[in-house]
ROGU-759120 format. One record per residue (C-alpha): residue in three letters; x, y, z. Coordinates in steps of 0.02 Angstrom, whole numbers, padded with zeros to 5 digits, always signed. Layout:
<atoms>
ALAXYZ...
</atoms>
This chain:
<atoms>
MET+06328+03910+04972LYS+06459+03963+05100ASN+06458+04141+05033LEU+06270+04159+05060SER+06213+04261+05209THR+06094+04185+05335ARG+05952+04290+05264GLN+05988+04235+05086LEU+06002+04054+05142LEU+05834+04057+05233VAL+05748+04151+05091GLY+05821+04030+04963THR+05765+03880+05067PHE+05587+03945+05079VAL+05586+03987+04893VAL+05640+03810+04848LEU+05510+03735+04964ALA+05376+03850+04893PHE+05428+03800+04717LEU+05414+03615+04763VAL+05243+03643+04841LEU+05190+03739+04685VAL+05249+03599+04570VAL+05161+03466+04673SER+05004+03573+04680LEU+05006+03603+04492LEU+05029+03418+04457ALA+04891+03376+04580MET+04776+03502+04495ARG+04823+03429+04326SER+04783+03255+04389LEU+04617+03316+04460HIS+04579+03402+04295SER+04619+03243+04199SER+04511+03141+04317ASP+04372+03269+04300GLU+04385+03262+04110ARG+04381+03071+04111PHE+04233+03070+04228SER+04145+03207+04129GLY+04183+03114+03968TYR+04111+02955+04041VAL+03957+03039+04112HIS+03918+03141+03956GLY+03984+03008+03837ILE+03969+02824+03856GLY+03875+02838+04021GLU+03741+02948+03945ARG+03730+02835+03791GLN+03708+02683+03904SER+03571+02774+03999LEU+03484+02821+03834LEU+03498+02642+03771SER+03418+02581+03932ASP+03279+02709+03907VAL+03256+02654+03726ARG+03249+02471+03777ALA+03123+02512+03915ALA+03019+02614+03792ALA+03022+02470+03667ASN+02963+02350+03802ARG+02825+02469+03859ARG+02768+02494+03680ALA+02763+02304+03653ILE+02666+02283+03816GLY+02542+02418+03765VAL+02517+02339+03593ARG+02497+02165+03670ASP+02372+02228+03798MET+02267+02307+03660ALA+02257+02140+03573LEU+02219+02038+03729VAL+02102+02145+03835THR+01916+02143+03808THR+01856+02311+03874ALA+01869+02478+03785ALA+01946+02563+03937GLU+02086+02436+03944ARG+02116+02454+03757ASP+02126+02643+03775ALA+02251+02625+03918GLY+02356+02504+03814LYS+02350+02623+03665ALA+02403+02771+03771MET+02548+02669+03839ALA+02601+02615+03665VAL+02591+02790+03593SER+02685+02868+03739ALA+02818+02733+03735ASN+02838+02756+03547GLU+02867+02943+03571ASP+02993+02910+03710LEU+03083+02782+03603HIS+03103+02901+03457ALA+03158+03043+03572GLY+03290+02928+03646LEU+03349+02873+03473LYS+03360+03056+03420SER+03467+03098+03572LEU+03576+02945+03539ARG+03600+02998+03359ALA+03661+03169+03418LEU+03781+03093+03545ILE+03851+02965+03424GLY+03872+03095+03288ASN+03969+03214+03403GLY+04057+03088+03514ALA+04244+03069+03492ASP+04247+02910+03595VAL+04117+02817+03491SER+04186+02660+03411ASP+04146+02602+03235ARG+04057+02448+03303GLU+03943+02556+03409ARG+03900+02662+03259VAL+03860+02506+03156LEU+03749+02436+03294PHE+03657+02601+03314ASP+03625+02605+03127LYS+03556+02430+03143ILE+03442+02484+03286GLU+03372+02623+03177ARG+03346+02502+03030VAL+03256+02374+03138GLU+03151+02511+03218ALA+03107+02577+03047ARG+03033+02405+03006TYR+02959+02374+03179GLU+02868+02538+03205PRO+02743+02518+03061VAL+02702+02343+03121ALA+02670+02404+03298LEU+02561+02546+03236SER+02462+02426+03123ILE+02427+02314+03273VAL+02364+02466+03368GLU+02246+02505+03223LEU+02188+02326+03211ALA+02153+02316+03398SER+02068+02485+03398SER+01952+02431+03256GLY+01904+02269+03344ARG+02004+02152+03234ARG+02079+02064+03380ASP+02123+01900+03293GLN+02221+01987+03156ALA+02311+02090+03285ILE+02360+01936+03383GLU+02419+01848+03226THR+02523+01999+03174ILE+02599+02003+03349ASN+02647+01821+03342THR+02708+01815+03162VAL+02786+01984+03129CYS+02796+02091+03286ARG+02883+01972+03405PRO+03027+01927+03288LEU+03059+02112+03253LEU+03046+02153+03437SER+03169+02016+03478GLU+03288+02078+03345LEU+03271+02259+03408LEU+03300+02210+03589ALA+03446+02097+03541THR+03527+02239+03444ILE+03502+02359+03589ARG+03573+02229+03708GLU+03722+02202+03596ASN+03750+02391+03591VAL+03739+02396+03780GLU+03870+02257+03791VAL+03983+02353+03674ASN+03964+02505+03787LYS+04001+02398+03939GLU+04160+02334+03858GLN+04209+02512+03813SER+04167+02567+03990LYS+04278+02430+04059VAL+04420+02486+03945ASP+04392+02667+03999VAL+04389+02616+04182GLU+04552+02518+04162SER+04629+02665+04068SER+04571+02784+04203ALA+04638+02669+04338ALA+04805+02658+04248ALA+04810+02847+04228TYR+04764+02867+04411ALA+04900+02745+04463SER+05028+02835+04355GLN+04980+03007+04420ARG+04970+02940+04598ASN+05145+02866+04584LEU+05208+03029+04507LEU+05130+03132+04647LEU+05194+03012+04778GLY+05369+03021+04703LEU+05363+03209+04696GLY+05291+03215+04872VAL+05430+03103+04938PHE+05559+03207+04844ALA+05484+03368+04912VAL+05486+03297+05089LEU+05666+03238+05072ALA+05716+03403+04994ALA+05628+03497+05134ILE+05715+03390+05265ALA+05884+03412+05180LEU+05863+03600+05160GLY+05798+03615+05338LEU+05945+03518+05408PHE+06067+03617+05302ALA+05991+03784+05351THR+05982+03732+05535ARG+06163+03672+05534ARG+06219+03832+05447VAL+06124+03945+05569LEU+06181+03847+05722GLY+06358+03852+05653GLU+06349+04041+05642LEU+06269+04053+05813GLY+06386+03927+05894ALA+06249+03866+06013GLU+06063+03860+06037PRO+05979+04032+06047ALA+05924+03993+06226GLU+06105+03960+06278LEU+06160+04122+06196SER+06021+04215+06288VAL+06079+04142+06455ALA+06260+04192+06417ALA+06208+04368+06368GLN+06104+04386+06527ARG+06254+04330+06632VAL+06364+04464+06552ALA+06225+04593+06575ARG+06218+04551+06761GLY+06406+04580+06774ASP+06456+04396+06782LEU+06614+04392+06675GLY+06656+04212+06706GLU+06711+04107+06557ILE+06568+04069+06436ALA+06543+03882+06418GLY+06586+03814+06246ALA+06656+03978+06180ARG+06829+03906+06152GLN+06760+03757+06056ALA+06642+03863+05951ALA+06679+03895+05767PRO+06781+04052+05736GLY+06670+04198+05690SER+06515+04124+05771VAL+06411+04224+05894LEU+06465+04114+06040ALA+06649+04133+05995SER+06624+04322+05978MET+06540+04326+06149GLY+06688+04230+06222ALA+06809+04354+06144MET+06703+04497+06211GLN+06705+04420+06385ALA+06894+04403+06379GLN+06914+04582+06319LEU+06797+04644+06455VAL+06900+04552+06587GLY+07060+04630+06518LEU+06978+04801+06508ILE+06916+04787+06687GLY+07094+04740+06740GLN+07160+04895+06654VAL+07023+04999+06733ARG+07066+04927+06904ALA+07251+04967+06880SER+07206+05142+06822ALA+07092+05160+06973ASP+07235+05109+07088SER+07347+05237+07004ILE+07211+05366+07019ALA+07189+05322+07204ALA+07376+05345+07235ALA+07376+05509+07140SER+07220+05563+07236SER+07312+05526+07399GLN+07459+05631+07342ILE+07342+05768+07286ALA+07256+05761+07457GLN+07426+05779+07543GLY+07468+05922+07426ASN+07300+06000+07466ASN+07339+05988+07650ASP+07508+06074+07620LEU+07423+06202+07511SER+07295+06232+07649SER+07434+06263+07774ARG+07521+06378+07652THR+07357+06464+07616GLU+07333+06495+07802SER+07509+06567+07810GLN+07474+06673+07657ALA+07312+06730+07739SER+07409+06789+07892ALA+07535+06874+07780LEU+07393+06954+07684GLU+07321+07019+07846GLU+07490+07094+07890THR+07503+07161+07713ALA+07331+07238+07733ALA+07388+07325+07892SER+07545+07383+07805MET+07439+07442+07659GLU+07335+07545+07780GLU+07493+07623+07851LEU+07557+07647+07674ASN+07391+07728+07628SER+07412+07850+07772THR+07591+07882+07716VAL+07533+07908+07538LYS+07405+08033+07599GLN+07540+08123+07697ASN+07654+08117+07544ALA+07515+08190+07439HIS+07500+08333+07562ASN+07687+08354+07560ALA+07683+08345+07370ARG+07558+08485+07365GLU+07667+08590+07479ALA+07821+08542+07376ASN+07725+08592+07219GLN+07694+08762+07297LEU+07878+08774+07345ALA+07924+08717+07169ASP+07817+08855+07098GLY+07908+08978+07207ALA+08075+08902+07161SER+08027+08913+06980ALA+07992+09098+06999VAL+08157+09119+07089ALA+08242+09017+06953ARG+08168+09128+06820ARG+08231+09279+06914GLY+08396+09195+06937GLY+08401+09163+06749GLU+08375+09344+06716VAL+08514+09390+06839VAL+08627+09262+06757VAL+08594+09343+06587GLU+08640+09508+06663VAL+08795+09431+06742VAL+08840+09355+06574GLU+08827+09523+06489THR+08931+09597+06627MET+09057+09458+06609LYS+09065+09490+06422GLY+09104+09671+06460ILE+09236+09620+06585ASN+09305+09497+06457ASP+09316+09632+06326SER+09396+09747+06450SER+09517+09608+06499ARG+09569+09582+06318ARG+09600+09770+06299ILE+09700+09769+06458ALA+09796+09621+06393ASP+09829+09714+06233ILE+09888+09864+06331ILE+09998+09756+06440GLY+10068+09677+06285VAL+10107+09845+06213ILE+10186+09896+06375ASP+10290+09738+06381GLY+10340+09769+06204
</atoms>
């Protein structure tokens, strides 16, 4: 964990928290799905069967009332009303039994006792329906006494047995409903405790990760971000006083680094100040040298003025010398001609000298002969 960067630490913390939230959310959704399935199973299972049993019992009662009214009333209109009630109730009863048969045949939560009781309801109804229809026929044909006797001797015992079987089936469904409710409550309590445990764990994990991340970040910063901002603004304004807490901050933290920066800036400014003093002294010396150079420059300017005057005189002299050079050139040309003539004379003199030399050798020879 110490080798993780701040970014990796924060990202990892948020990933863990997101994972915990995802796990809690998935478990919550699973619990809701289970509750929905239990509720749907109750509504479309035992709840719907209870509702159909109530409808069947109500239809059996209405049919019995219609049959009884046909036997007791005296007017034809009342008999017709009773007959219509009996026929309608009989149709509703058989429709309800048909729906119950479909639910019990496809229901996975139907107990064996409920199946046995429903079979009994169908068997009793199979005996009771012909009796009820016969009473309707007797009352419709005016045989009131026979109808009343059939009601008292045959119909009422079968009706009582039918209603008792239906009631017993309802009680079985109530017991099963109670078991289902207790099971649902237990499942709810288990899932609630699981979600509460996970929620508490997620909260504790979030607190622990938050404290760890906060401690790690504050350790790397060395102080609160607001305090670091104040210290940075002080340095930006040129206040290089000691930063509070920098010496006590963890090495490598931002606050410790700012303290080191402040100390280095103070040292650097001291060096700059010393360099500035040196530069000031050198500048003073340079200024003095500039003053000397200015004086010397003025002297050189005067000398240059004198030199310029001399150069003008020299220019005049050079012009005169050029004139003299031209005259000398003319004289040199003349001297050259004279020299050439002189050369020719010298050649002639040389030839003459050679002749004299030859004559001298002959004279010497003659003198030698004479001496000899």
